[in-house]
C-alpha positions in Angstrom: 120.7 85.2 62.9 122.0 87.3 65.8 123.0 85.4 68.9 122.9 87.1 72.3 125.7 86.7 74.7 125.8 87.8 78.4 129.0 87.9 80.5 128.3 87.9 84.3 130.3 87.8 87.5 133.8 89.1 88.1 134.8 87.4 84.8 133.9 90.6 83.0 136.2 92.8 85.1 139.0 90.3 85.1 138.9 89.9 81.3 138.9 93.7 80.8 141.4 94.8 83.4 143.8 91.9 83.9 144.7 88.3 83.1 142.3 85.6 84.4 143.7 83.9 87.5 145.5 80.6 86.9 142.6 78.7 88.6 139.9 80.4 86.5 137.1 78.2 85.2 134.4 79.3 82.7 130.8 78.1 83.1 128.1 78.5 80.5 124.4 78.1 80.3 121.4 79.6 78.6 118.9 81.7 80.6 115.2 81.7 80.3 115.4 84.2 77.4 117.8 81.9 75.5 120.8 84.1 76.0 124.1 82.3 76.3 125.7 83.2 79.7 129.5 82.9 80.4 130.7 83.3 84.0 133.6 82.4 86.2 131.0 81.3 88.8 128.7 78.3 88.5 125.0 78.8 88.1 123.2 78.7 91.4 121.4 75.5 92.1 123.3 73.4 89.6 125.5 70.4 90.4 129.3 70.7 90.1 130.8 69.7 86.8 134.1 68.3 85.8 136.5 70.7 84.1 139.7 70.2 82.0 142.7 72.4 81.4 142.5 74.0 78.0 145.6 73.2 75.8 148.1 76.1 75.3 146.8 78.2 78.2 147.6 78.4 81.9 144.6 80.4 82.9 141.4 78.8 81.4 139.6 75.5 82.1 136.7 74.1 80.1 134.1 71.4 80.7 135.1 69.3 77.7 138.4 67.6 76.8 139.5 66.2 73.4 138.0 62.8 72.9 140.4 59.9 73.0 138.8 58.5 69.8 140.0 61.5 67.9 143.6 60.9 68.8 143.3 57.2 67.7 142.5 58.4 64.2 146.1 59.4 63.7 147.9 56.8 65.9 149.0 54.6 62.9 150.7 57.5 61.1 152.2 58.8 64.4 153.8 55.4 65.1 155.0 55.0 61.6 156.9 58.3 61.4 158.0 58.1 65.1 159.8 54.8 64.3 161.1 56.2 61.0 162.8 59.1 63.0 163.6 57.1 66.1 161.3 59.1 68.4 159.1 57.5 71.0 155.5 57.7 69.8 154.3 58.8 73.2 156.3 62.1 72.8 154.8 62.8 69.4 151.2 62.0 70.7 151.8 64.4 73.6 153.0 67.2 71.3 149.9 66.8 69.1 147.6 66.8 72.1 149.1 69.9 73.6 149.5 71.7 70.3 146.1 71.1 68.7 144.0 68.7 70.8 144.1 66.5 67.7 142.2 69.1 65.6 143.7 69.0 62.1 142.3 72.4 61.3 143.6 74.3 64.4 145.2 77.7 63.8 147.0 79.5 66.5 146.9 83.3 67.0 150.5 83.4 65.7 149.6 81.5 62.5 150.8 78.0 63.4 148.7 75.4 61.6 147.4 71.9 61.8 147.9 69.0 64.2 151.5 69.8 65.1 151.0 73.5 64.7 153.7 74.2 62.1 154.4 77.8 61.2 154.1 78.5 57.5 157.8 79.1 57.0 158.7 75.9 58.9 156.2 73.9 56.9 157.6 75.1 53.6 161.2 74.2 54.8 160.0 70.7 55.6 158.2 70.3 52.3 154.7 70.3 53.8 152.5 71.5 51.0 149.2 71.3 53.0 149.6 71.8 56.8 145.9 70.9 57.2 146.4 67.5 55.8 147.0 65.3 58.8 149.4 62.9 57.1 151.5 65.7 55.7 151.5 67.7 58.9 152.5 64.8 61.1 155.2 63.8 58.6 156.7 67.3 58.7 156.2 67.8 62.4 157.9 64.6 63.4 160.8 65.4 61.1 161.2 68.8 62.6 161.1 67.3 66.1 163.9 64.9 65.1 165.9 67.9 63.8 165.6 69.5 67.2 166.5 66.4 69.1 169.6 66.0 67.0 170.5 69.7 67.6 170.2 69.2 71.4 171.8 65.7 71.7 168.4 64.0 72.2 167.6 66.3 75.2 163.8 66.2 75.0 163.3 69.1 77.3 165.4 71.5 75.1 163.8 70.1 71.9 160.3 70.8 73.3 161.4 74.3 74.4 162.7 75.0 70.9 159.6 73.5 69.3 157.5 76.0 71.3 159.7 79.1 71.5 162.1 78.5 68.6 165.8 77.5 68.7 166.8 81.2 68.7 165.2 81.6 72.1 166.9 78.6 73.5 170.3 79.9 72.3 169.5 83.3 73.7 169.3 81.9 77.2 172.4 79.8 77.1 171.0 76.6 75.6 168.4 76.4 78.4 164.6 76.5 78.5 163.7 80.2 78.0 162.0 81.8 81.1 158.7 82.2 79.3 155.7 81.0 81.2 154.1 79.7 78.1 157.2 77.7 77.1 157.8 76.3 80.6 154.1 75.3 80.9 154.3 73.7 77.5 157.3 71.6 78.3 155.7 70.5 81.6 152.4 69.6 80.0 153.9 67.6 77.2 156.1 65.7 79.6 153.2 65.0 81.9 151.3 63.4 79.0 154.2 61.6 77.4 155.8 60.3 80.6 159.5 60.0 81.2 161.6 58.2 78.5 162.8 54.8 79.4 166.5 54.7 80.2 168.6 52.7 77.7 170.5 49.7 78.9 174.1 50.5 79.6 176.6 49.5 76.9 178.9 46.7 78.1 182.4 46.3 76.6 184.4 43.1 76.7 188.1 43.1 77.3 190.7 40.8 78.8 193.6 40.8 81.3 196.6 38.5 80.7 198.2 37.0 83.8 202.0 36.5 84.3 201.6 32.8 83.3 199.8 33.7 80.1 196.2 33.0 81.1 193.6 35.3 79.5 191.0 36.4 82.0 187.8 38.0 80.4 187.0 41.5 81.7 183.7 43.5 81.3 183.2 47.2 81.8 180.6 49.9 81.0 183.4 52.3 80.1 184.3 52.5 76.4 187.9 51.4 75.8 190.3 54.2 74.8 
């Protein structure tokens, strides 16, 4: 059955001539003829609606977000593999949210697949036989994230930048976040969802000083003895 679609407002010109502005929102409704209408302006006479940023874009907002219940479906396996690889689960959850909005069948325009959006070559290297299997995808994705954290001395920002743009891009720009808008927005979004990592308690070392009369006085310091 053929479905009619009507684009109205300045959205048509923007989509044909230039990128949509960063604050763009898309509204949709069906007119009296049953035609689906998409516009960057709300329908006259309708009440305002909540909108949500669409993952992996900096220019589009939608009126639906990924339901929290969908994320809870995979929480157990996320926690299991996060602990196995010594990664905080909040970081893994945030990566999955931004990468796929917890859609196990998501495929990006570049070919990344599944919950953690693994590229086919990366999936093969990680031993992921079916990237659309949630358990297999999370297992491989968390393992890959651990490899990146090891590569950048547990620097989450660089690991996330490499997860999005590739380690080669990070190296190209002097082991810094590449100046790509997509990558910088990606790192910011994941960090907003995951929150800042808790700072580990400082390591305390015990030593001792010996006085002239032979008394041993305990000494504590946060500097590792030479």
